[in-house]
C-alpha positions as CSV (number, residue, x, y, z in Angstrom):
1,X,-62.0,16.9,-20.1
2,X,-60.1,14.5,-22.4
3,X,-56.5,15.5,-23.3
4,X,-56.2,16.6,-26.9
5,X,-54.9,14.1,-29.5
6,X,-51.6,16.0,-30.0
7,X,-50.9,15.8,-26.3
8,X,-51.6,12.1,-26.2
9,X,-49.3,11.6,-29.2
10,X,-46.6,13.7,-27.6
11,X,-46.8,11.6,-24.4
12,X,-46.7,8.4,-26.4
13,X,-43.6,9.5,-28.2
14,X,-42.0,10.7,-25.0
15,X,-42.6,7.3,-23.3
16,X,-41.2,5.4,-26.3
17,X,-38.2,7.7,-26.2
18,X,-37.6,7.1,-22.5
19,X,-37.9,3.3,-23.1
20,X,-35.4,3.4,-25.9
21,X,-33.1,5.5,-23.8
22,X,-33.3,3.1,-20.8
23,X,-32.7,0.1,-23.1
24,X,-29.7,1.9,-24.6
25,X,-28.4,2.6,-21.1
26,X,-28.7,-1.1,-20.3
27,X,-27.0,-2.1,-23.5
28,X,-24.1,0.1,-22.5
29,X,-23.9,-1.9,-19.2
30,X,-24.4,-5.1,-21.1
31,X,-20.9,-4.8,-22.5
32,X,-20.0,-6.5,-19.1
33,X,-22.7,-9.1,-19.5
34,X,-22.2,-12.2,-21.6
35,X,-24.9,-12.4,-24.2
36,X,-24.9,-16.2,-24.2
37,X,-24.7,-17.7,-20.8
38,X,-23.4,-21.0,-22.3
39,X,-20.3,-19.1,-23.3
40,X,-19.4,-17.9,-19.8
41,X,-15.8,-18.4,-18.8
42,X,-15.0,-20.5,-15.8
43,X,-11.7,-20.7,-13.9
44,X,-11.3,-24.2,-12.5
45,X,-8.4,-24.8,-10.1
46,X,-5.9,-27.6,-10.4
47,X,-7.0,-31.0,-9.4
48,X,-4.2,-31.4,-6.9
49,X,-5.1,-29.6,-3.7
50,X,-2.5,-29.3,-1.0
51,X,-2.0,-27.4,2.3
52,X,1.3,-25.9,3.4
53,X,1.8,-29.1,5.4
54,X,2.5,-30.8,2.0
55,X,4.2,-28.0,0.1
56,X,4.8,-24.3,0.1
57,X,5.0,-21.5,-2.4
58,X,8.5,-20.1,-2.4
59,X,9.3,-16.8,-4.2
60,X,12.3,-16.8,-6.5
61,X,15.3,-14.6,-5.8
62,X,14.8,-10.9,-5.9
63,X,15.8,-9.6,-9.4
64,X,18.8,-7.2,-9.6
65,X,17.1,-4.8,-12.1
66,X,15.0,-2.3,-10.2
67,X,11.6,-1.3,-11.5
68,X,8.7,0.6,-10.1
69,X,5.5,-1.0,-8.9
70,X,3.4,0.3,-11.9
71,X,5.7,-1.2,-14.5
72,X,3.6,-4.4,-14.5
73,X,4.4,-5.2,-18.1
74,X,8.1,-5.6,-17.1
75,X,7.6,-8.0,-14.2
76,X,8.1,-11.1,-16.3
77,X,10.9,-9.6,-18.4
78,X,13.1,-8.9,-15.4
79,X,12.1,-12.0,-13.3
80,X,9.7,-10.4,-10.8
81,X,7.0,-12.7,-9.5
82,X,8.7,-16.0,-10.1
83,X,8.1,-18.8,-7.7
84,X,8.4,-22.5,-7.2
85,X,6.9,-25.1,-4.9
86,X,9.0,-25.7,-1.8
87,X,9.3,-28.0,1.2
88,X,6.4,-28.7,3.5
89,X,6.0,-26.4,6.5
90,X,5.8,-28.4,9.7
91,X,3.1,-27.8,12.3
92,X,4.9,-26.5,15.5
93,X,3.6,-27.8,18.8
94,X,3.2,-24.8,21.1
95,X,2.7,-25.1,24.8
96,X,3.4,-21.5,25.9
97,X,0.2,-21.2,27.9
98,X,0.6,-24.6,29.5
99,X,2.2,-25.2,32.9
100,X,6.0,-25.2,32.8
101,X,6.2,-28.9,33.7
102,X,3.8,-30.0,31.0
103,X,5.0,-32.8,28.8
104,X,2.6,-33.7,26.0
105,X,4.7,-36.2,24.1
106,X,2.5,-39.1,24.8
107,X,-0.8,-37.2,24.4
108,X,-3.1,-38.2,21.6
109,X,-6.0,-36.6,19.9
110,X,-9.2,-38.1,21.3
111,X,-12.2,-36.3,19.8
112,X,-12.5,-33.8,17.0
113,X,-14.7,-31.0,18.3
114,X,-14.8,-28.5,15.5
115,X,-13.4,-27.8,12.0
116,X,-13.6,-24.5,10.2
117,X,-11.8,-22.1,7.9
118,X,-11.1,-18.4,8.0
119,X,-10.6,-16.0,5.0
120,X,-10.0,-12.3,5.4
121,X,-8.8,-9.1,3.8
122,X,-9.9,-10.0,0.4
123,X,-10.2,-6.3,-0.6
124,X,-12.5,-6.8,-3.6
125,X,-11.6,-3.8,-5.6
126,X,-13.3,-1.7,-8.3
127,X,-10.1,-0.6,-10.0
128,X,-12.0,1.9,-12.2
129,X,-13.6,3.8,-9.3
130,X,-12.9,7.5,-9.5
131,X,-12.1,8.1,-5.8
132,X,-9.1,5.9,-5.1
133,X,-5.6,6.9,-3.8
134,X,-3.5,5.3,-6.6
135,X,-1.1,8.3,-7.1
136,X,-0.1,8.2,-3.4
137,X,1.8,5.0,-4.1
138,X,4.0,6.9,-6.6
139,X,4.7,9.5,-3.9
140,X,5.7,6.8,-1.5
141,X,7.1,4.0,-3.7
142,X,8.9,2.1,-0.9
143,X,6.2,2.3,1.8
144,X,4.5,-1.1,2.2
145,X,1.2,0.7,2.9
146,X,1.6,2.2,-0.6
147,X,1.1,-1.2,-2.2
148,X,-2.3,-1.3,-0.5
149,X,-3.3,1.8,-2.5
150,X,-2.0,0.6,-5.8
151,X,-0.6,-2.7,-7.2
152,X,-1.3,-5.0,-10.1
153,X,-3.0,-7.3,-7.7
154,X,-6.1,-5.0,-7.8
155,X,-6.9,-6.4,-11.2
156,X,-7.8,-10.0,-10.1
157,X,-9.3,-9.8,-6.6
158,X,-12.6,-11.6,-7.5
159,X,-10.8,-14.3,-9.4
160,X,-8.5,-15.0,-6.4
161,X,-11.5,-15.4,-4.1
162,X,-13.1,-17.7,-6.6
163,X,-9.9,-19.9,-6.6
164,X,-9.8,-19.9,-2.8
165,X,-13.5,-20.9,-2.6
166,X,-12.9,-23.9,-5.0
167,X,-9.9,-24.9,-2.8
168,X,-12.1,-24.8,0.3
169,X,-14.7,-27.0,-1.5
170,X,-12.0,-29.5,-2.4
171,X,-10.7,-29.7,1.2
172,X,-14.3,-30.0,2.5
173,X,-14.7,-33.1,0.4
174,X,-11.7,-34.6,2.1
175,X,-12.5,-33.5,5.7
176,X,-15.8,-31.6,6.1
177,X,-15.8,-28.1,7.6
178,X,-18.5,-27.2,10.2
179,X,-18.5,-23.6,9.0
180,X,-16.3,-20.8,7.6
181,X,-15.9,-17.2,8.7
182,X,-14.7,-14.2,6.8
183,X,-12.9,-11.8,9.2
184,X,-13.6,-8.5,7.4
185,X,-12.3,-6.1,4.7
186,X,-14.3,-7.9,2.1
187,X,-14.5,-4.6,0.2
188,X,-11.6,-2.2,-0.5
189,X,-13.6,1.0,-0.1
190,X,-17.2,0.4,1.1
191,X,-18.6,0.2,-2.4
192,X,-21.9,-1.6,-3.3
193,X,-20.5,-3.3,-6.4
194,X,-17.4,-4.5,-4.4
195,X,-19.7,-6.1,-1.8
196,X,-22.0,-7.7,-4.4
197,X,-19.0,-9.2,-6.3
198,X,-17.8,-10.7,-3.0
199,X,-21.2,-12.2,-2.0
200,X,-21.9,-13.3,-5.5
201,X,-18.6,-15.2,-5.8
202,X,-19.5,-17.1,-2.6
203,X,-23.0,-17.7,-3.9
204,X,-21.7,-18.9,-7.3
205,X,-23.2,-16.2,-9.5
206,X,-22.1,-14.6,-12.7
207,X,-19.4,-12.0,-12.0
208,X,-19.1,-8.9,-14.1
209,X,-15.9,-7.4,-12.6
210,X,-15.9,-4.0,-14.3
211,X,-17.7,-0.7,-13.8
212,X,-18.5,2.6,-15.4
213,X,-17.9,2.3,-19.2
214,X,-16.9,-1.4,-18.7
215,X,-13.8,-1.0,-20.8
216,X,-12.2,-4.2,-21.9
217,X,-15.2,-6.4,-20.8
218,X,-15.1,-8.2,-24.2
219,X,-11.3,-8.4,-24.6
220,X,-9.3,-8.0,-21.4
221,X,-8.9,-11.1,-19.2
222,X,-9.5,-9.4,-15.8
223,X,-12.5,-7.5,-17.1
224,X,-14.4,-10.4,-18.7
225,X,-17.5,-11.8,-17.1
226,X,-17.2,-15.3,-15.7
227,X,-19.1,-17.9,-13.8
228,X,-18.0,-18.2,-10.2
229,X,-18.0,-21.8,-8.7
230,X,-19.6,-20.8,-5.4
231,X,-19.0,-22.2,-1.9
232,X,-20.3,-25.7,-1.3
233,X,-23.9,-25.2,-0.1
234,X,-23.4,-27.5,2.8
235,X,-20.9,-25.1,4.4
236,X,-22.5,-22.3,6.5
237,X,-20.4,-19.1,6.4
238,X,-20.3,-16.1,8.7
239,X,-19.1,-12.6,8.3
240,X,-17.3,-10.0,10.5
241,X,-17.0,-6.3,9.8
242,X,-13.6,-4.7,8.8
243,X,-12.5,-1.1,8.6
244,X,-12.4,-1.2,4.8
245,X,-16.1,-2.3,4.8
246,X,-17.3,1.0,6.2
247,X,-14.5,3.6,5.9
248,X,-13.3,5.2,2.6
249,X,-10.2,3.3,1.7
250,X,-10.4,1.8,5.2
251,X,-9.2,5.1,6.6
252,X,-11.7,8.0,6.7
253,X,-15.4,8.1,7.7
254,X,-17.4,8.8,4.6
255,X,-19.9,11.1,6.2
256,X,-18.2,12.2,9.4
257,X,-14.7,13.0,8.2
258,X,-13.1,16.3,7.3
259,X,-13.8,15.8,3.6
260,X,-17.5,16.6,2.9
261,X,-17.7,15.4,-0.7
262,X,-16.5,11.8,-0.1
263,X,-19.9,10.2,-0.6
264,X,-20.6,12.1,-3.8
265,X,-17.1,11.3,-5.1
266,X,-18.0,7.6,-5.4
267,X,-20.6,8.2,-8.0
268,X,-19.1,11.3,-9.6
269,X,-17.7,11.5,-13.1
270,X,-14.7,13.5,-11.7
271,X,-11.4,11.8,-10.8
272,X,-10.7,12.5,-7.1
273,X,-8.1,15.1,-6.2
274,X,-6.5,15.4,-2.8
275,X,-3.1,16.0,-1.2
276,X,-0.4,13.7,0.3
277,X,-2.6,12.4,3.1
278,X,-0.2,9.7,4.0
279,X,2.1,12.4,5.3
280,X,-0.6,14.5,6.8
281,X,-4.2,13.3,6.9
282,X,-5.5,16.7,7.9
283,X,-4.8,18.2,4.4
284,X,-7.3,15.9,2.7
285,X,-9.3,18.9,1.4
286,X,-6.4,20.1,-0.7
287,X,-6.6,19.5,-4.4
288,X,-2.9,18.9,-5.2
289,X,-3.0,15.6,-7.2
290,X,-5.5,13.7,-9.3
291,X,-5.4,10.2,-7.8
292,X,-6.1,8.3,-11.1
293,X,-7.9,5.1,-12.1
294,X,-6.8,1.9,-13.8
295,X,-7.5,1.6,-17.5
296,X,-9.6,-1.5,-18.0
297,X,-8.9,-1.5,-21.7
298,X,-5.2,-2.3,-21.2
299,X,-3.8,-5.7,-20.5
300,X,-1.9,-4.6,-17.4
301,X,-4.3,-2.0,-16.0
302,X,-2.3,1.0,-16.9
303,X,-2.7,4.0,-14.6
304,X,-4.4,7.0,-16.1
305,X,-5.6,10.4,-14.9
306,X,-3.0,10.6,-12.2
307,X,-0.6,13.4,-11.3
308,X,-0.3,17.0,-10.2
309,X,-3.4,19.0,-10.8
310,X,-1.4,21.7,-12.5
311,X,-0.4,19.3,-15.2
312,X,-3.9,18.9,-16.5
313,X,-5.5,21.4,-18.7
314,X,-9.0,19.8,-18.3
315,X,-10.1,18.0,-15.2
316,X,-10.1,14.2,-16.0
317,X,-13.4,12.4,-16.0
318,X,-14.8,8.9,-16.1
319,X,-18.2,7.3,-16.8
320,X,-20.1,7.5,-13.5
321,X,-21.7,4.4,-12.0
322,X,-24.4,4.3,-9.3
323,X,-23.2,0.8,-8.4
324,X,-20.1,2.4,-7.0
325,X,-22.0,4.0,-4.2
326,X,-20.7,3.8,-0.7
327,X,-22.7,1.7,1.7
328,X,-23.7,2.8,5.2
329,X,-22.8,0.3,7.9
330,X,-26.5,-0.6,8.1
331,X,-26.8,-1.1,4.3
332,X,-23.6,-3.2,4.2
333,X,-24.9,-5.5,6.9
334,X,-28.4,-5.9,5.3
335,X,-26.8,-6.8,1.9
336,X,-25.9,-10.2,3.5
337,X,-29.6,-11.2,3.5
338,X,-29.5,-11.0,-0.3
339,X,-27.7,-14.3,-0.7
340,X,-28.4,-17.9,-1.8
341,X,-26.0,-19.5,0.7
342,X,-26.5,-20.2,4.4
343,X,-27.3,-18.9,6.9
344,X,-29.4,-15.9,5.8
345,X,-27.6,-12.8,6.9
346,X,-24.5,-14.8,7.5
347,X,-24.6,-14.2,11.2
348,X,-26.2,-10.7,11.2
349,X,-29.8,-10.3,12.2
350,X,-32.1,-7.7,10.7
351,X,-32.8,-5.9,14.0
352,X,-29.1,-5.3,14.7
353,X,-28.4,-4.6,11.0
354,X,-31.0,-1.7,11.2
355,X,-29.0,-0.3,14.1
356,X,-25.5,-1.0,12.6
357,X,-24.6,-3.3,15.5
358,X,-22.2,-5.8,13.9
359,X,-21.7,-8.2,16.8
360,X,-23.3,-11.6,17.3
361,X,-22.5,-15.1,18.6
362,X,-23.4,-18.6,17.4
363,X,-22.9,-22.2,18.3
364,X,-21.7,-24.2,15.3
365,X,-22.7,-27.6,16.6
366,X,-25.3,-27.8,19.4
367,X,-23.7,-31.1,20.5
368,X,-20.4,-29.5,21.1
369,X,-20.0,-26.8,23.8
370,X,-18.1,-24.2,21.8
371,X,-19.4,-20.7,21.1
372,X,-18.1,-18.3,18.5
373,X,-18.3,-14.6,19.5
374,X,-18.1,-12.3,16.4
375,X,-17.0,-8.9,17.6
376,X,-16.9,-5.6,15.7
377,X,-13.7,-4.0,17.1
378,X,-13.4,-1.3,14.4
379,X,-13.7,2.4,15.1
380,X,-16.9,4.3,15.0
381,X,-17.8,6.4,12.0
382,X,-18.6,9.3,14.3
383,X,-15.7,9.0,16.8
384,X,-14.3,12.4,15.8
385,X,-10.8,11.2,15.1
386,X,-8.8,12.9,12.2
387,X,-6.4,10.0,12.2
388,X,-6.4,6.9,10.0
389,X,-9.3,4.7,11.2
390,X,-7.4,1.4,11.4
391,X,-7.2,1.1,15.2
392,X,-8.8,-1.4,17.6
393,X,-11.8,0.1,19.4
394,X,-14.9,-0.8,21.4
395,X,-17.6,1.7,22.3
396,X,-19.5,1.2,25.5
397,X,-22.3,-0.8,23.9
398,X,-20.0,-3.3,22.3
399,X,-17.8,-3.6,25.5
400,X,-20.8,-4.3,27.6
401,X,-22.1,-6.9,25.1
402,X,-18.7,-8.6,25.0
403,X,-18.5,-8.9,28.8
404,X,-22.0,-10.4,28.9
405,X,-21.2,-12.9,26.1
406,X,-18.1,-14.1,27.9
407,X,-19.9,-14.4,31.2
408,X,-22.8,-16.2,29.6
409,X,-20.4,-18.6,28.0
410,X,-18.7,-19.4,31.3
411,X,-22.1,-19.9,32.9
412,X,-23.2,-22.3,30.1
413,X,-20.0,-24.3,30.3
414,X,-19.0,-23.3,26.8
415,X,-15.5,-22.9,25.3
416,X,-15.3,-19.7,23.4
417,X,-13.6,-18.3,20.3
418,X,-13.6,-14.5,19.6
419,X,-13.6,-13.7,15.9
420,X,-12.8,-10.0,15.2
421,X,-11.1,-8.1,12.4
422,X,-8.5,-6.3,14.4
423,X,-6.0,-8.3,16.5
424,X,-4.9,-7.2,20.0
425,X,-1.5,-7.0,21.6
426,X,0.6,-7.4,18.4
427,X,1.1,-3.7,17.7
428,X,2.2,-0.8,19.8
429,X,-0.7,1.3,20.9
430,X,-2.0,4.3,18.8
431,X,-0.9,6.8,17.8
432,X,2.5,5.1,17.3
433,X,0.8,2.5,15.1
434,X,-2.1,2.9,12.7
435,X,-3.3,-0.6,13.7
436,X,-2.7,-0.5,17.4
437,X,-5.4,-0.2,20.1
438,X,-6.9,3.3,20.1
439,X,-6.0,5.3,23.2
440,X,-8.6,8.0,22.8
441,X,-11.0,8.4,25.8
442,X,-13.9,7.5,23.5
443,X,-12.6,3.9,23.6
444,X,-14.6,2.3,26.3
445,X,-11.7,0.1,27.4
446,X,-7.9,0.3,27.5
447,X,-5.9,-2.6,26.0
448,X,-4.6,-3.8,29.4
449,X,-8.1,-3.8,30.8
450,X,-9.4,-5.7,27.8
451,X,-6.8,-8.4,28.1
452,X,-7.4,-8.6,31.9
453,X,-11.1,-9.2,31.2
454,X,-10.4,-11.8,28.6
455,X,-8.1,-13.6,30.9
456,X,-10.7,-13.7,33.7
457,X,-12.7,-16.1,31.5
458,X,-10.8,-19.5,31.5
459,X,-13.1,-20.9,28.8
460,X,-11.8,-18.5,26.2
461,X,-9.5,-20.5,24.0
462,X,-8.7,-18.3,21.1
463,X,-9.0,-14.9,19.4
464,X,-8.9,-15.1,15.5
465,X,-8.4,-12.0,13.4
466,X,-7.2,-10.5,10.1
467,X,-6.3,-6.8,9.4
468,X,-2.5,-6.9,9.3
469,X,-2.2,-9.3,6.3
470,X,0.0,-11.6,8.4
471,X,-0.1,-15.2,9.7
472,X,1.1,-14.3,13.2
473,X,0.4,-16.6,16.2
474,X,0.7,-15.1,19.7
475,X,0.3,-16.5,23.2
476,X,-1.5,-14.6,25.9
477,X,0.0,-16.3,29.0
478,X,-2.1,-16.5,32.2
479,X,-1.3,-13.8,34.7
480,X,-0.9,-16.7,37.2
481,X,0.6,-19.5,35.0
482,X,1.4,-21.7,38.0
483,X,-2.0,-21.9,39.7
484,X,-4.5,-21.0,36.9
485,X,-2.8,-21.7,33.5
486,X,-6.2,-22.0,32.0
487,X,-6.5,-18.2,32.0
488,X,-4.2,-18.1,29.0
489,X,-5.5,-18.1,25.4
490,X,-4.2,-18.0,21.9
491,X,-4.4,-15.4,19.1
492,X,-4.2,-16.5,15.5
493,X,-4.1,-14.1,12.6
494,X,-4.9,-15.0,9.0
495,X,-3.1,-13.3,6.1
496,X,-4.8,-11.5,3.3
497,X,-6.2,-13.1,0.1
498,X,-5.0,-10.0,-1.7
499,X,-1.3,-9.7,-0.7
500,X,1.3,-12.4,-0.7
501,X,1.2,-15.1,0.6
502,X,-2.5,-14.9,-0.4
503,X,-3.7,-17.7,2.0
504,X,-6.6,-18.7,4.1
505,X,-6.4,-20.8,7.3
506,X,-8.0,-24.0,8.5
507,X,-8.7,-24.9,12.1
508,X,-9.3,-28.3,13.7
509,X,-10.0,-28.3,17.4
510,X,-9.5,-31.6,19.4
511,X,-10.1,-32.9,22.8
512,X,-6.9,-34.7,23.8
513,X,-6.4,-37.8,25.8
514,X,-5.3,-35.8,28.9
515,X,-8.4,-33.5,28.6
516,X,-6.4,-30.6,27.2
517,X,-7.4,-28.9,24.0
518,X,-5.4,-28.8,20.8
519,X,-6.0,-26.2,18.1
520,X,-4.4,-27.3,14.8
521,X,-4.2,-24.4,12.4
522,X,-2.8,-24.7,8.9
523,X,-2.2,-22.1,6.1
524,X,-3.5,-23.0,2.7
525,X,-2.5,-21.6,-0.7
526,X,-5.4,-21.4,-3.3
527,X,-4.8,-24.3,-5.8
528,X,-4.3,-22.1,-8.8
529,X,-4.0,-23.6,-12.3
530,X,-1.0,-22.6,-14.3
531,X,-1.9,-19.6,-16.6
532,X,-5.1,-18.8,-14.7
533,X,-6.0,-15.3,-13.6
534,X,-5.5,-16.3,-10.0
535,X,-2.0,-17.6,-10.9
536,X,-1.2,-14.3,-12.5
537,X,-2.3,-12.6,-9.3
538,X,0.0,-14.8,-7.3
539,X,2.9,-13.8,-9.4
540,X,2.0,-10.1,-9.1
541,X,1.7,-10.4,-5.3
542,X,5.2,-11.9,-5.2
543,X,6.5,-9.1,-7.4
544,X,5.0,-6.5,-5.1
545,X,6.7,-8.1,-2.2
546,X,10.0,-8.1,-4.1
547,X,9.7,-4.5,-5.1
548,X,8.3,-3.0,-1.9
549,X,9.9,-5.4,0.6
550,X,7.2,-5.6,3.3
551,X,8.3,-7.7,6.3
552,X,5.9,-10.6,6.3
553,X,8.4,-13.1,7.7
554,X,9.3,-11.7,11.1
555,X,7.3,-8.5,11.7
556,X,7.1,-8.2,15.5
557,X,7.0,-4.5,16.6
558,X,6.2,-5.4,20.2
559,X,9.2,-7.8,20.4
560,X,6.9,-10.4,21.8
561,X,8.9,-13.6,22.5
562,X,5.8,-15.8,21.8
563,X,5.6,-14.5,18.2
564,X,7.8,-16.7,16.0
565,X,9.3,-16.1,12.5
566,X,7.0,-17.1,9.6
567,X,8.9,-19.0,6.9
568,X,7.6,-17.9,3.4
569,X,5.1,-15.8,5.3
570,X,3.2,-18.8,6.7
571,X,3.0,-20.4,10.1
572,X,1.4,-23.8,11.0
573,X,0.9,-24.8,14.7
574,X,-0.7,-27.1,17.1
575,X,-1.7,-24.9,20.0
576,X,-2.3,-26.6,23.4
577,X,-4.7,-25.1,26.0
578,X,-5.4,-26.4,29.5
579,X,-9.0,-26.4,30.6
580,X,-10.5,-25.5,34.0
581,X,-11.4,-28.4,36.3
582,X,-15.1,-27.9,35.6
583,X,-14.6,-27.9,31.8
584,X,-12.3,-30.9,32.0
585,X,-15.1,-32.8,33.7
586,X,-17.6,-31.7,31.2
587,X,-15.4,-32.5,28.2
588,X,-14.4,-35.9,29.6
589,X,-18.1,-36.9,29.6
590,X,-18.3,-35.7,26.0
591,X,-15.3,-37.9,25.1
592,X,-17.1,-41.0,26.5
593,X,-20.4,-40.5,24.5
């Protein structure tokens, strides 16, 4: 039986109405999309590109007038965030893991084996997301960790990454990189839009750095769409997993934690309410304070909807956005296959991504016997811990995998680099540190046993990591430095692109004339142009350091004598490593080819 005419007419009207509604919805989102692509803003860097070997960024003196972190509009007025270029930072030759009698004064670099860069802890942030922890910073104004929950730096995270990428491209033209690796915490809080902004900056796409109602997308500098430059297509880049990439605010499992509405809170229209979980994480289900959002319609990203719940007559709300959804670990990994740069997946393979196994290895240059082992050493989502999830951790599967990768590297005659988000041996163990190695029995290996295993593989030359937002260099000296010094290895941390000093690192690995290895590692400031958004972010980062006073210059909680002070938060070094007799013979042949 044919439907009556009135029914068909009704259906037609309904379909047209739905179409109009959907287009209207898109037009609301299009406030963040430039109508004419030719009008897209770009943010080129300065033409002069330097490393800290040529000059450094030196913060100005700390102002005498005290202000709070959220008084961003007063930074310039009272002298916060001022800086100048300072003297070059020398590269310190370090022979800590070499025999005591070693004298390398006449040694020369013979063959460059590898050149790469590391970026880390970019913390791309959706500042308008409803489930942040902004108000906690007001409750703890002098805690350095509070600045990770709120600061003006949150406004410009994508633009700083864009400036860093352009700086990498410029250095690549001078001395080509074999690859780059990002060491985790690409996102601030596991969100889909945060990850897409990150990948799209590297891919050179149009970036629309706002969400929800897209307030200020036509008028406010940090909200306006722009054209990212993109990483040079000839540079392959790889990715490691960080705790902020799969835990809410880097701290709490989204689905396995004590708060059961976390996943819904990402896409809710309600501003998140909780208690002072910095003091006591177990009271996360209390609704004592609205945590607030940043107002994208204001030049300085003013905080709104924050404060004690009892002070609000009506619960504050925002425009919800499905692009804020929290990604599962598997979804996060698979998103790296949606890219226009190389390699597809950026190290991950689909089979492992489907299982959430974020470990892999690769050989950057088949002609050079160096293997990079990318290790996920973040905690499991289902580990049952009620503590902050920032500890180092390996479950049995990852621990078994790492041991096999190390053994296979030895058998193949390969030098090895481990790239992981969380460093080892630089913090006291948990629970005395939120970033130390986790001591829970669910951890498959203790820190002493992990270090012993690493030192049983003389081909391991270095562990590179992020996480602490520091540029620390540490020596792991051989347990038998007289007879087998080659069992020692280096650890090199890279600071955050979010917090001062907002740097990335370059690495050049050389075979020396005496068949030792030198790792030359150098900190690099993004080459920001005066007045650019990345330049504003640098001044804000310096202001945060001046107000909060985090120790980025000599932080050394383990009192390790191999960890040296970091002038202006930076540290450049030439790290010397002795090879085993077998590897010396193999590398000597390479040097003759």
